[in-house]
Backbone atoms as SQL, in Angstrom:
CREATE TABLE atoms (id INTEGER PRIMARY KEY, chain TEXT, resi INTEGER, resn TEXT, atom TEXT, x REAL, y REAL, z REAL);
INSERT INTO atoms VALUES
  (1, 'A', 1, 'MET', 'N', -12.871, 8.755, -20.536),
  (2, 'A', 1, 'MET', 'CA', -12.976, 8.144, -19.274),
  (3, 'A', 1, 'MET', 'C', -11.389, 7.814, -18.891),
  (4, 'A', 2, 'LEU', 'N', -10.520, 7.352, -19.726),
  (5, 'A', 2, 'LEU', 'CA', -9.239, 7.183, -19.389),
  (6, 'A', 2, 'LEU', 'C', -8.333, 8.305, -19.736),
  (7, 'A', 3, 'GLU', 'N', -7.348, 8.725, -18.881),
  (8, 'A', 3, 'GLU', 'CA', -6.431, 9.677, -19.182),
  (9, 'A', 3, 'GLU', 'C', -5.107, 8.871, -19.598),
  (10, 'A', 4, 'VAL', 'N', -4.546, 9.212, -20.670),
  (11, 'A', 4, 'VAL', 'CA', -3.488, 8.352, -21.162),
  (12, 'A', 4, 'VAL', 'C', -2.212, 9.273, -21.345),
  (13, 'A', 5, 'LYS', 'N', -1.129, 8.853, -20.958),
  (14, 'A', 5, 'LYS', 'CA', 0.119, 9.692, -21.161),
  (15, 'A', 5, 'LYS', 'C', 1.164, 8.724, -21.695),
  (16, 'A', 6, 'GLU', 'N', 2.058, 9.025, -22.460),
  (17, 'A', 6, 'GLU', 'CA', 3.227, 8.310, -22.871),
  (18, 'A', 6, 'GLU', 'C', 4.468, 8.685, -22.089),
  (19, 'A', 7, 'GLN', 'N', 5.195, 7.732, -21.647),
  (20, 'A', 7, 'GLN', 'CA', 6.356, 7.898, -20.916),
  (21, 'A', 7, 'GLN', 'C', 7.318, 6.722, -20.978),
  (22, 'A', 8, 'ASN', 'N', 8.563, 6.961, -21.409),
  (23, 'A', 8, 'ASN', 'CA', 9.625, 5.918, -21.486),
  (24, 'A', 8, 'ASN', 'C', 9.231, 4.830, -22.342),
  (25, 'A', 9, 'GLY', 'N', 8.403, 5.056, -23.394),
  (26, 'A', 9, 'GLY', 'CA', 7.951, 4.067, -24.271),
  (27, 'A', 9, 'GLY', 'C', 6.810, 3.271, -23.819),
  (28, 'A', 10, 'LEU', 'N', 6.198, 3.703, -22.626),
  (29, 'A', 10, 'LEU', 'CA', 4.922, 3.080, -22.134),
  (30, 'A', 10, 'LEU', 'C', 3.636, 4.058, -22.485),
  (31, 'A', 11, 'LYS', 'N', 2.659, 3.255, -22.704),
  (32, 'A', 11, 'LYS', 'CA', 1.258, 4.034, -22.631),
  (33, 'A', 11, 'LYS', 'C', 0.744, 3.764, -21.235),
  (34, 'A', 12, 'ILE', 'N', 0.541, 4.836, -20.558),
  (35, 'A', 12, 'ILE', 'CA', 0.040, 4.733, -19.144),
  (36, 'A', 12, 'ILE', 'C', -1.399, 5.293, -18.915),
  (37, 'A', 13, 'ALA', 'N', -2.391, 4.353, -18.650),
  (38, 'A', 13, 'ALA', 'CA', -3.731, 4.753, -18.726),
  (39, 'A', 13, 'ALA', 'C', -4.242, 4.713, -17.225),
  (40, 'A', 14, 'SER', 'N', -4.998, 5.873, -16.919),
  (41, 'A', 14, 'SER', 'CA', -5.545, 5.960, -15.646),
  (42, 'A', 14, 'SER', 'C', -7.088, 6.279, -15.663),
  (43, 'A', 15, 'LEU', 'N', -7.854, 5.736, -14.816),
  (44, 'A', 15, 'LEU', 'CA', -9.352, 6.074, -14.836),
  (45, 'A', 15, 'LEU', 'C', -9.386, 7.359, -13.960),
  (46, 'A', 16, 'SER', 'N', -9.975, 8.427, -14.433),
  (47, 'A', 16, 'SER', 'CA', -9.825, 9.704, -13.834),
  (48, 'A', 16, 'SER', 'C', -11.188, 10.135, -13.180),
  (49, 'A', 17, 'GLU', 'N', -12.299, 9.779, -13.852),
  (50, 'A', 17, 'GLU', 'CA', -13.637, 10.284, -13.458),
  (51, 'A', 17, 'GLU', 'C', -14.339, 9.349, -12.466),
  (52, 'A', 18, 'THR', 'N', -13.713, 8.286, -11.999),
  (53, 'A', 18, 'THR', 'CA', -14.466, 7.562, -11.231),
  (54, 'A', 18, 'THR', 'C', -13.552, 6.771, -10.285),
  (55, 'A', 19, 'ASN', 'N', -13.914, 6.091, -9.131),
  (56, 'A', 19, 'ASN', 'CA', -13.160, 5.342, -8.217),
  (57, 'A', 19, 'ASN', 'C', -13.597, 3.891, -8.307),
  (58, 'A', 20, 'ARG', 'N', -14.436, 3.547, -9.344),
  (59, 'A', 20, 'ARG', 'CA', -15.018, 2.334, -9.410),
  (60, 'A', 20, 'ARG', 'C', -14.881, 1.760, -10.876),
  (61, 'A', 21, 'LEU', 'N', -14.428, 0.547, -11.012),
  (62, 'A', 21, 'LEU', 'CA', -14.281, -0.087, -12.279),
  (63, 'A', 21, 'LEU', 'C', -15.406, -1.284, -12.380),
  (64, 'A', 22, 'ASN', 'N', -16.530, -0.864, -12.698),
  (65, 'A', 22, 'ASN', 'CA', -17.658, -1.845, -12.554),
  (66, 'A', 22, 'ASN', 'C', -18.569, -1.764, -13.871),
  (67, 'A', 23, 'ALA', 'N', -19.574, -2.464, -13.866),
  (68, 'A', 23, 'ALA', 'CA', -20.518, -2.667, -15.100),
  (69, 'A', 23, 'ALA', 'C', -20.844, -1.331, -15.749),
  (70, 'A', 24, 'THR', 'N', -20.975, -0.279, -14.917),
  (71, 'A', 24, 'THR', 'CA', -21.326, 0.999, -15.388),
  (72, 'A', 24, 'THR', 'C', -20.322, 1.714, -16.323),
  (73, 'A', 25, 'VAL', 'N', -19.002, 1.534, -16.047),
  (74, 'A', 25, 'VAL', 'CA', -18.087, 2.139, -16.917),
  (75, 'A', 25, 'VAL', 'C', -17.294, 1.133, -17.643),
  (76, 'A', 26, 'ALA', 'N', -17.507, -0.034, -17.443),
  (77, 'A', 26, 'ALA', 'CA', -16.666, -1.088, -18.110),
  (78, 'A', 26, 'ALA', 'C', -16.761, -0.992, -19.768),
  (79, 'A', 27, 'PRO', 'N', -17.902, -0.880, -20.326),
  (80, 'A', 27, 'PRO', 'CA', -17.887, -0.850, -21.878),
  (81, 'A', 27, 'PRO', 'C', -17.060, 0.207, -22.420),
  (82, 'A', 28, 'GLU', 'N', -16.981, 1.512, -21.800),
  (83, 'A', 28, 'GLU', 'CA', -16.289, 2.555, -22.269),
  (84, 'A', 28, 'GLU', 'C', -14.863, 2.314, -22.095),
  (85, 'A', 29, 'VAL', 'N', -14.414, 1.672, -20.791),
  (86, 'A', 29, 'VAL', 'CA', -13.014, 1.447, -20.604),
  (87, 'A', 29, 'VAL', 'C', -12.516, 0.350, -21.513),
  (88, 'A', 30, 'LYS', 'N', -13.211, -0.605, -21.682),
  (89, 'A', 30, 'LYS', 'CA', -12.767, -1.696, -22.579),
  (90, 'A', 30, 'LYS', 'C', -12.579, -1.233, -23.941),
  (91, 'A', 31, 'ALA', 'N', -13.412, -0.437, -24.449),
  (92, 'A', 31, 'ALA', 'CA', -13.300, 0.096, -25.748),
  (93, 'A', 31, 'ALA', 'C', -11.909, 0.933, -25.950),
  (94, 'A', 32, 'GLU', 'N', -11.725, 1.747, -24.914),
  (95, 'A', 32, 'GLU', 'CA', -10.562, 2.685, -24.888),
  (96, 'A', 32, 'GLU', 'C', -9.342, 1.821, -24.762),
  (97, 'A', 33, 'LEU', 'N', -9.206, 0.787, -23.850),
  (98, 'A', 33, 'LEU', 'CA', -8.130, -0.116, -23.703),
  (99, 'A', 33, 'LEU', 'C', -7.827, -0.912, -24.951),
  (100, 'A', 34, 'THR', 'N', -8.929, -1.260, -25.693),
  (101, 'A', 34, 'THR', 'CA', -8.661, -2.140, -26.869),
  (102, 'A', 34, 'THR', 'C', -8.059, -1.243, -27.875),
  (103, 'A', 35, 'GLN', 'N', -8.468, 0.130, -27.999),
  (104, 'A', 35, 'GLN', 'CA', -7.849, 0.912, -28.879),
  (105, 'A', 35, 'GLN', 'C', -6.372, 1.038, -28.737),
  (106, 'A', 36, 'LEU', 'N', -5.985, 1.153, -27.344),
  (107, 'A', 36, 'LEU', 'CA', -4.448, 1.455, -27.093),
  (108, 'A', 36, 'LEU', 'C', -3.722, 0.210, -27.229),
  (109, 'A', 37, 'ALA', 'N', -4.359, -0.944, -27.432),
  (110, 'A', 37, 'ALA', 'CA', -3.450, -2.342, -27.280),
  (111, 'A', 37, 'ALA', 'C', -3.160, -2.574, -28.715),
  (112, 'A', 38, 'ASP', 'N', -2.467, -1.690, -29.451),
  (113, 'A', 38, 'ASP', 'CA', -2.167, -1.959, -30.839),
  (114, 'A', 38, 'ASP', 'C', -0.710, -2.584, -30.894),
  (115, 'A', 39, 'LYS', 'N', -0.231, -2.860, -31.992),
  (116, 'A', 39, 'LYS', 'CA', 1.012, -3.670, -32.223),
  (117, 'A', 39, 'LYS', 'C', 2.213, -3.219, -31.305),
  (118, 'A', 40, 'GLY', 'N', 2.596, -4.105, -30.524),
  (119, 'A', 40, 'GLY', 'CA', 3.872, -3.904, -29.763),
  (120, 'A', 40, 'GLY', 'C', 3.745, -2.881, -28.588),
  (121, 'A', 41, 'THR', 'N', 2.534, -2.641, -28.206),
  (122, 'A', 41, 'THR', 'CA', 2.286, -1.658, -27.225),
  (123, 'A', 41, 'THR', 'C', 2.695, -2.094, -25.832),
  (124, 'A', 42, 'LYS', 'N', 3.420, -1.213, -25.007),
  (125, 'A', 42, 'LYS', 'CA', 3.621, -1.508, -23.624),
  (126, 'A', 42, 'LYS', 'C', 2.606, -0.735, -22.847),
  (127, 'A', 43, 'LEU', 'N', 1.498, -1.369, -22.363),
  (128, 'A', 43, 'LEU', 'CA', 0.366, -0.777, -21.764),
  (129, 'A', 43, 'LEU', 'C', 0.403, -0.953, -20.338),
  (130, 'A', 44, 'VAL', 'N', 0.241, 0.188, -19.498),
  (131, 'A', 44, 'VAL', 'CA', 0.200, 0.122, -18.121),
  (132, 'A', 44, 'VAL', 'C', -1.007, 0.803, -17.646),
  (133, 'A', 45, 'VAL', 'N', -1.889, 0.054, -16.897),
  (134, 'A', 45, 'VAL', 'CA', -3.018, 0.573, -16.205),
  (135, 'A', 45, 'VAL', 'C', -2.863, 0.966, -14.707),
  (136, 'A', 46, 'ASN', 'N', -2.859, 2.308, -14.536),
  (137, 'A', 46, 'ASN', 'CA', -2.676, 2.739, -13.149),
  (138, 'A', 46, 'ASN', 'C', -4.087, 2.723, -12.466),
  (139, 'A', 47, 'LEU', 'N', -4.117, 1.899, -11.373),
  (140, 'A', 47, 'LEU', 'CA', -5.428, 1.595, -10.677),
  (141, 'A', 47, 'LEU', 'C', -5.465, 2.452, -9.242),
  (142, 'A', 48, 'SER', 'N', -4.602, 3.461, -9.257),
  (143, 'A', 48, 'SER', 'CA', -4.362, 4.157, -8.005),
  (144, 'A', 48, 'SER', 'C', -5.555, 4.767, -7.315),
  (145, 'A', 49, 'ASN', 'N', -6.571, 5.268, -8.136),
  (146, 'A', 49, 'ASN', 'CA', -7.803, 5.587, -7.537),
  (147, 'A', 49, 'ASN', 'C', -8.962, 4.765, -7.582),
  (148, 'A', 50, 'ILE', 'N', -8.775, 3.469, -7.983),
  (149, 'A', 50, 'ILE', 'CA', -9.925, 2.557, -8.031),
  (150, 'A', 50, 'ILE', 'C', -9.919, 1.841, -6.699),
  (151, 'A', 51, 'GLN', 'N', -10.950, 2.042, -6.021),
  (152, 'A', 51, 'GLN', 'CA', -11.389, 1.498, -4.734),
  (153, 'A', 51, 'GLN', 'C', -12.263, 0.262, -4.768),
  (154, 'A', 52, 'PHE', 'N', -12.894, 0.119, -5.860),
  (155, 'A', 52, 'PHE', 'CA', -13.862, -1.076, -6.062),
  (156, 'A', 52, 'PHE', 'C', -13.819, -1.485, -7.483),
  (157, 'A', 53, 'ILE', 'N', -13.777, -2.785, -7.573),
  (158, 'A', 53, 'ILE', 'CA', -13.933, -3.514, -8.911),
  (159, 'A', 53, 'ILE', 'C', -14.860, -4.671, -8.846),
  (160, 'A', 54, 'ASP', 'N', -15.728, -4.870, -9.871),
  (161, 'A', 54, 'ASP', 'CA', -16.529, -6.060, -9.784),
  (162, 'A', 54, 'ASP', 'C', -16.097, -7.040, -10.971),
  (163, 'A', 55, 'SER', 'N', -16.807, -8.032, -11.195),
  (164, 'A', 55, 'SER', 'CA', -16.486, -9.130, -12.113),
  (165, 'A', 55, 'SER', 'C', -16.438, -8.481, -13.550),
  (166, 'A', 56, 'THR', 'N', -17.232, -7.398, -13.898),
  (167, 'A', 56, 'THR', 'CA', -17.185, -6.845, -15.258),
  (168, 'A', 56, 'THR', 'C', -15.879, -6.222, -15.343),
  (169, 'A', 57, 'GLY', 'N', -15.449, -5.539, -14.346),
  (170, 'A', 57, 'GLY', 'CA', -14.157, -4.750, -14.424),
  (171, 'A', 57, 'GLY', 'C', -13.056, -5.711, -14.517),
  (172, 'A', 58, 'ILE', 'N', -13.025, -6.796, -13.789),
  (173, 'A', 58, 'ILE', 'CA', -11.921, -7.821, -13.871),
  (174, 'A', 58, 'ILE', 'C', -12.056, -8.461, -15.341),
  (175, 'A', 59, 'GLY', 'N', -13.046, -8.543, -15.896),
  (176, 'A', 59, 'GLY', 'CA', -13.265, -9.041, -17.275),
  (177, 'A', 59, 'GLY', 'C', -12.646, -8.003, -18.241),
  (178, 'A', 60, 'VAL', 'N', -12.828, -6.741, -18.031),
  (179, 'A', 60, 'VAL', 'CA', -12.216, -5.664, -18.838),
  (180, 'A', 60, 'VAL', 'C', -10.655, -5.777, -18.854),
  (181, 'A', 61, 'LEU', 'N', -10.093, -5.930, -17.609),
  (182, 'A', 61, 'LEU', 'CA', -8.587, -6.044, -17.439),
  (183, 'A', 61, 'LEU', 'C', -8.078, -7.297, -18.110),
  (184, 'A', 62, 'ILE', 'N', -8.767, -8.462, -17.938),
  (185, 'A', 62, 'ILE', 'CA', -8.360, -9.713, -18.708),
  (186, 'A', 62, 'ILE', 'C', -8.426, -9.565, -20.177),
  (187, 'A', 63, 'SER', 'N', -9.442, -8.923, -20.691),
  (188, 'A', 63, 'SER', 'CA', -9.636, -8.666, -22.090),
  (189, 'A', 63, 'SER', 'C', -8.505, -7.776, -22.634),
  (190, 'A', 64, 'ALA', 'N', -8.175, -6.818, -21.787),
  (191, 'A', 64, 'ALA', 'CA', -6.955, -5.947, -22.397),
  (192, 'A', 64, 'ALA', 'C', -5.732, -6.644, -22.356),
  (193, 'A', 65, 'LEU', 'N', -5.518, -7.475, -21.300),
  (194, 'A', 65, 'LEU', 'CA', -4.332, -8.337, -21.270),
  (195, 'A', 65, 'LEU', 'C', -4.254, -9.316, -22.320),
  (196, 'A', 66, 'LYS', 'N', -5.204, -9.930, -22.807),
  (197, 'A', 66, 'LYS', 'CA', -5.391, -10.768, -23.943),
  (198, 'A', 66, 'LYS', 'C', -5.030, -10.077, -25.209),
  (199, 'A', 67, 'THR', 'N', -5.760, -9.001, -25.390),
  (200, 'A', 67, 'THR', 'CA', -5.563, -8.232, -26.670),
  (201, 'A', 67, 'THR', 'C', -4.057, -7.641, -26.755),
  (202, 'A', 68, 'THR', 'N', -3.572, -7.248, -25.724),
  (203, 'A', 68, 'THR', 'CA', -2.270, -6.749, -25.775),
  (204, 'A', 68, 'THR', 'C', -1.273, -7.871, -26.038),
  (205, 'A', 69, 'ARG', 'N', -1.397, -8.970, -25.526),
  (206, 'A', 69, 'ARG', 'CA', -0.566, -10.204, -25.793),
  (207, 'A', 69, 'ARG', 'C', -0.706, -10.546, -27.257),
  (208, 'A', 70, 'GLN', 'N', -1.859, -10.634, -27.793),
  (209, 'A', 70, 'GLN', 'CA', -2.224, -11.009, -29.188),
  (210, 'A', 70, 'GLN', 'C', -1.448, -10.152, -30.104),
  (211, 'A', 71, 'ASN', 'N', -1.244, -8.808, -29.650),
  (212, 'A', 71, 'ASN', 'CA', -0.590, -7.814, -30.575),
  (213, 'A', 71, 'ASN', 'C', 0.915, -7.783, -30.160),
  (214, 'A', 72, 'ASN', 'N', 1.523, -8.736, -29.483),
  (215, 'A', 72, 'ASN', 'CA', 2.894, -8.826, -29.112),
  (216, 'A', 72, 'ASN', 'C', 3.328, -7.567, -28.346),
  (217, 'A', 73, 'GLY', 'N', 2.437, -7.244, -27.458),
  (218, 'A', 73, 'GLY', 'CA', 2.673, -6.132, -26.480),
  (219, 'A', 73, 'GLY', 'C', 2.839, -6.509, -24.990),
  (220, 'A', 74, 'ALA', 'N', 2.986, -5.676, -24.034),
  (221, 'A', 74, 'ALA', 'CA', 2.944, -6.066, -22.706),
  (222, 'A', 74, 'ALA', 'C', 1.857, -5.225, -21.977),
  (223, 'A', 75, 'PHE', 'N', 1.345, -5.985, -20.972),
  (224, 'A', 75, 'PHE', 'CA', 0.160, -5.373, -20.273),
  (225, 'A', 75, 'PHE', 'C', 0.673, -5.401, -18.722),
  (226, 'A', 76, 'LYS', 'N', 0.499, -4.307, -17.961),
  (227, 'A', 76, 'LYS', 'CA', 0.926, -4.242, -16.683),
  (228, 'A', 76, 'LYS', 'C', -0.033, -3.487, -15.853),
  (229, 'A', 77, 'LEU', 'N', -0.168, -3.788, -14.655),
  (230, 'A', 77, 'LEU', 'CA', -0.956, -2.937, -13.668),
  (231, 'A', 77, 'LEU', 'C', -0.034, -2.286, -12.645),
  (232, 'A', 78, 'CYS', 'N', -0.475, -1.126, -12.117),
  (233, 'A', 78, 'CYS', 'CA', 0.212, -0.519, -11.195),
  (234, 'A', 78, 'CYS', 'C', -0.506, 0.170, -10.139),
  (235, 'A', 79, 'ALA', 'N', -0.023, 0.520, -8.941),
  (236, 'A', 79, 'ALA', 'CA', -0.600, 1.241, -7.910),
  (237, 'A', 79, 'ALA', 'C', -2.007, 0.673, -7.579),
  (238, 'A', 80, 'VAL', 'N', -2.061, -0.632, -7.427),
  (239, 'A', 80, 'VAL', 'CA', -3.289, -1.339, -7.096),
  (240, 'A', 80, 'VAL', 'C', -3.745, -1.056, -5.525),
  (241, 'A', 81, 'GLN', 'N', -4.759, -0.560, -5.382),
  (242, 'A', 81, 'GLN', 'CA', -5.310, -0.495, -3.951),
  (243, 'A', 81, 'GLN', 'C', -5.551, -1.690, -3.282),
  (244, 'A', 82, 'PRO', 'N', -5.369, -1.663, -1.810),
  (245, 'A', 82, 'PRO', 'CA', -5.433, -2.963, -1.094),
  (246, 'A', 82, 'PRO', 'C', -6.848, -3.696, -1.272),
  (247, 'A', 83, 'GLU', 'N', -7.896, -3.023, -1.439),
  (248, 'A', 83, 'GLU', 'CA', -9.248, -3.623, -1.635),
  (249, 'A', 83, 'GLU', 'C', -9.288, -4.416, -2.889),
  (250, 'A', 84, 'VAL', 'N', -8.725, -3.798, -4.019),
  (251, 'A', 84, 'VAL', 'CA', -8.745, -4.443, -5.245),
  (252, 'A', 84, 'VAL', 'C', -7.647, -5.484, -5.301),
  (253, 'A', 85, 'MET', 'N', -6.571, -5.318, -4.735),
  (254, 'A', 85, 'MET', 'CA', -5.454, -6.235, -4.711),
  (255, 'A', 85, 'MET', 'C', -5.962, -7.522, -3.984),
  (256, 'A', 86, 'SER', 'N', -6.702, -7.382, -2.931),
  (257, 'A', 86, 'SER', 'CA', -7.216, -8.571, -2.142),
  (258, 'A', 86, 'SER', 'C', -8.092, -9.529, -2.990),
  (259, 'A', 87, 'LEU', 'N', -8.978, -8.786, -3.791),
  (260, 'A', 87, 'LEU', 'CA', -9.789, -9.487, -4.848),
  (261, 'A', 87, 'LEU', 'C', -8.964, -10.200, -5.860),
  (262, 'A', 88, 'LEU', 'N', -8.031, -9.518, -6.321),
  (263, 'A', 88, 'LEU', 'CA', -7.152, -10.153, -7.442),
  (264, 'A', 88, 'LEU', 'C', -6.410, -11.385, -6.904),
  (265, 'A', 89, 'THR', 'N', -5.940, -11.186, -5.592),
  (266, 'A', 89, 'THR', 'CA', -5.248, -12.389, -5.006),
  (267, 'A', 89, 'THR', 'C', -6.107, -13.496, -4.708),
  (268, 'A', 90, 'LEU', 'N', -7.413, -13.279, -4.273),
  (269, 'A', 90, 'LEU', 'CA', -8.505, -14.273, -3.909),
  (270, 'A', 90, 'LEU', 'C', -8.688, -15.002, -5.223),
  (271, 'A', 91, 'MET', 'N', -8.737, -14.370, -6.387),
  (272, 'A', 91, 'MET', 'CA', -9.159, -14.931, -7.704),
  (273, 'A', 91, 'MET', 'C', -7.798, -15.562, -8.316),
  (274, 'A', 92, 'LYS', 'N', -6.743, -15.386, -7.544),
  (275, 'A', 92, 'LYS', 'CA', -5.471, -15.867, -8.044),
  (276, 'A', 92, 'LYS', 'C', -5.052, -15.010, -9.439),
  (277, 'A', 93, 'LEU', 'N', -5.454, -14.038, -9.677),
  (278, 'A', 93, 'LEU', 'CA', -5.268, -13.172, -10.840),
  (279, 'A', 93, 'LEU', 'C', -3.882, -12.338, -10.591),
  (280, 'A', 94, 'ASP', 'N', -3.436, -12.345, -9.206),
  (281, 'A', 94, 'ASP', 'CA', -2.092, -11.785, -9.025),
  (282, 'A', 94, 'ASP', 'C', -0.990, -12.631, -9.788),
  (283, 'A', 95, 'LYS', 'N', -1.159, -13.801, -10.132),
  (284, 'A', 95, 'LYS', 'CA', -0.434, -14.643, -10.776),
  (285, 'A', 95, 'LYS', 'C', -0.368, -14.544, -12.275),
  (286, 'A', 96, 'VAL', 'N', -1.570, -13.857, -12.879),
  (287, 'A', 96, 'VAL', 'CA', -1.873, -13.757, -14.191),
  (288, 'A', 96, 'VAL', 'C', -1.209, -12.422, -14.669),
  (289, 'A', 97, 'PHE', 'N', -1.579, -11.335, -13.864),
  (290, 'A', 97, 'PHE', 'CA', -1.116, -10.012, -14.271),
  (291, 'A', 97, 'PHE', 'C', 0.212, -9.602, -13.677),
  (292, 'A', 98, 'ASP', 'N', 0.995, -8.875, -14.347),
  (293, 'A', 98, 'ASP', 'CA', 2.150, -8.284, -13.961),
  (294, 'A', 98, 'ASP', 'C', 1.790, -6.984, -13.046),
  (295, 'A', 99, 'ILE', 'N', 1.891, -7.063, -11.839),
  (296, 'A', 99, 'ILE', 'CA', 1.494, -6.011, -11.021),
  (297, 'A', 99, 'ILE', 'C', 2.764, -5.325, -10.279),
  (298, 'A', 100, 'PHE', 'N', 2.710, -3.919, -10.403),
  (299, 'A', 100, 'PHE', 'CA', 3.857, -3.182, -9.832),
  (300, 'A', 100, 'PHE', 'C', 3.342, -2.145, -8.973),
  (301, 'A', 101, 'ASN', 'N', 4.261, -1.651, -8.046),
  (302, 'A', 101, 'ASN', 'CA', 3.791, -0.545, -7.056),
  (303, 'A', 101, 'ASN', 'C', 3.545, 0.734, -7.682),
  (304, 'A', 102, 'THR', 'N', 4.560, 1.116, -8.553),
  (305, 'A', 102, 'THR', 'CA', 4.415, 2.408, -9.202),
  (306, 'A', 102, 'THR', 'C', 4.612, 2.419, -10.638),
  (307, 'A', 103, 'GLU', 'N', 4.323, 3.467, -11.262),
  (308, 'A', 103, 'GLU', 'CA', 4.498, 3.572, -12.783),
  (309, 'A', 103, 'GLU', 'C', 5.958, 3.445, -13.079),
  (310, 'A', 104, 'GLU', 'N', 6.844, 3.966, -12.223),
  (311, 'A', 104, 'GLU', 'CA', 8.409, 3.817, -12.416),
  (312, 'A', 104, 'GLU', 'C', 8.803, 2.442, -12.495),
  (313, 'A', 105, 'ASP', 'N', 8.249, 1.507, -11.553),
  (314, 'A', 105, 'ASP', 'CA', 8.511, 0.143, -11.595),
  (315, 'A', 105, 'ASP', 'C', 8.201, -0.501, -12.849),
  (316, 'A', 106, 'CYS', 'N', 7.333, -0.105, -13.703),
  (317, 'A', 106, 'CYS', 'CA', 6.858, -0.735, -14.751),
  (318, 'A', 106, 'CYS', 'C', 7.735, -0.821, -16.052),
  (319, 'A', 107, 'LYS', 'N', 9.001, -0.037, -15.869),
  (320, 'A', 107, 'LYS', 'CA', 9.793, 0.082, -17.075),
  (321, 'A', 107, 'LYS', 'C', 10.472, -1.248, -17.403);
């Protein structure tokens, strides 16, 4: 489900097979992000192709953030689409997540 590449000490994960982060794909995405969030990992989730996110998808991102922090790592989001960003802002999660425009900005 996730495409992962390593670049400049970052693990960058992108959802490739869907444009939705919802209850249908959430369990698989959560499991993959949890695996990536090992000791000291700097994890970036690129949301460039995600047009829709529901509460389950938000929960997956929060869980990944928590797991990464517990493992003394860093968790960032990048390339968030306007529809998704408006929801994150509405829920005040734009204050919780480190959100960047591009993968390059996440260094």
